[in-house]
Residue, then its C-alpha position, 0 to 999 in steps of 0.5 A: r886104230r884101237s886105244y890101249l884099253f882094248a889090248h885084248t883085241r885079237h890081231s892076225s894076218v887075216v884080211p877083214p872083209t869089207a862091204n864093198k869087196p871087189t868081185t875078184m876077191v870074193a871069187r878068190q875067197r870062194a875058190a879057196a873055200i872050195f879047195l879047203l872043202c875038197a882037201a878036208a873031205s879027201t884027207g879026212c883032216d880036221a879043218f878046225s886045226a888050221p886057221s881059216p883063210v876066209t872070214p864069214f862073219r863080219t859081226p864084231v863080238v864084245i865079251c863081257p867078263g864075269f865078276g872076279n874074271d880078268s879079260i885074259d880068262y877068255e884068251a888064255p884061261l889059267s895060263q893054258p895055251r891060247e887054243v883052249g880059250f873062248i876067243s880062239a873057239l870063236e875064231r875057229r867058228g868064223f869070227d874075224p880075230e880083229a873084231i873080237y873084243t873083251v871089255p878091259v877088266q883086270r881082276r884087281d878092278w873088281i875091288r872097285v865094287a867096294g866103292g858102293l859103300l860110299d853110296p847111300g843107296f847101298y844101305t837101303n838096297k837102292a844102289l844103281p848099276t850106274g852108281r859107285g859100285y858098278g858104274w865103272y864096268v858099265r862105262r867100259l862096256q859101252q866104250c868097248v861096244d862103241e870101239a867095236y862098232e866104229a872099227s867095223g865100219g858100222e856093223k852092229v855088235l854081238l854082246i856075250g855076257h858071262s856071269a855078272g857080265g850078263w846083267l851088267a850088259r842089260a844095264a848098259m843097254g838100258d832103256g834103249v837110249w845109247a847116247e844123246t848128242d850135246g844139247g839134247g838133239t838126235e839120240t843114238r838108240t841101243a838097237e843101232r849099236i847092238r844086234c843081240l845079247a847072249t848071256i852065259g851063266a848070268i844071274h838075271r834076277p835078285p834073290q827072293d829076299l832082296g835084303t840078301c842081294v850082294t849087289r844091294g839093289a843094282l841087279a833088282y833095279t836092272n831087272e825091274m826097269y829093263p825086264g826080259a827081252f826089253l829091246k826085242t821090239e826094236g830089233v835086239a835079240y836075246v838068248s840066255v844060256g844056263g847050265d844044269a850040271i850040279v844039284g846043291n846038297n848040303a849033307k855032310d855024309m853024302p856019298v860021292d865019286p870024288t873028283d880032283a875038285d872034290e878033293a880040293y874042297r875036302v882039304r879046305g873043309e868044304g865037303n864036295a862040289q854039291r855042297v859048294a854049289y848049295t852055298s852058292y845057289a843059296a846066296v844067289c836065289g835063297q835056295g840051295e837044293v836046286t840045280g845049276d852050273g855050280v855057281v848060278p841056279l839054272e832058273w836064275s839064269i833064264l831071262r824072263g819077264s817079257d814073253d807074253g806068249t807072242g814070241d817076243g821074249a828071250v830064247h833060253l837054252s839049258l845045257d846039261n853037264t855045263l859048269h859056270s866058268i873056266n875053273e871048278a868053282g872056287t879052285t884053280l883047277p881048269t875045266d873043259r865043261w864051261y860055256g866057252a869050252e871047245d866042246v860046249v860052244d857048239r851047243w849054244l852058239p848056233t842058236v845065237l847066230e840065228e837069233a842075231g840074224i848072222v846066219e839065215s837058217k837052222k841048217a847052219n852046222m857049227q859042230v866040231g869037224g863041221f868046218a866044211d859047213g861053215l865054209a859053205k855058208l860063205f856062198q849064201r852071203 
């Protein structure tokens, strides 16, 4: 039922819940939940180590890869076991494996950004996110959301945009019109397809000097036309998450406690993680001596622009000691400190679930070892 484009969708023997599940089946699920709850409490076992027999969350998830990333990075990052991946972490927290999608992107696809060179707007910083450089990504994202929505029977999607996938998701959501019927009849609103956009390590605005923006106007256009929580009044929730891990410093003689990543940078003549961060931050915002996740400055990861003090803006979370992606920036060294890592996900996902209306209260506890609480929420649905 899914096209070849969505080959990264998870599959398992877990039966996805339906809106009209028979009462007897619900009773059996709850009985199974009680059994596991008691078993975990009595044995002291880590219930996250085994697959859940129930699926509390029917909400489909679409992961939007960052610039240079491949869809596989969110499943088996850097050829590590699947259990290490972000998708597996979501499954352990109650999302249906059959309903977790990743926008289908291969690393080589990003060369298509060079197509922007054929766009006259590229040379005047007037490129559009739907143009030659990024339009291919926006279209795939929209197709993936439609696929997830239809396969779920009409459940609105939770979008998770990593890095460039965050601002490109905003571009795909656009002005609120998701699709128009032929002939200009009834339109489909974005709010009918998407319930929440959560961005992790995303760049939400261009550098202070627009002429230095590598998107050549596409990011500036997105931020100007669809600022902040642009569709919040239509019911779309927004959560932006940024890392506060490394302060950029370009000093060559700076004393550091060398790590494996620092050694890799030293061998390549790049110094250390702080100097690498300095270079990246300067490219993103024009300033290097700021803090961030090693690639994106913290301040630039905050989705601003629509919060007028009435609570209509995006919710933002700043995470200490959290890095940008699956690897130490610019290396092939894996890290367990990025946004999608097992020990980091629980620092932002509960807020997303609440903002998206997937869970009802702040009592939801998604901490590692808190599988029992995840099961308990089944009784509240």
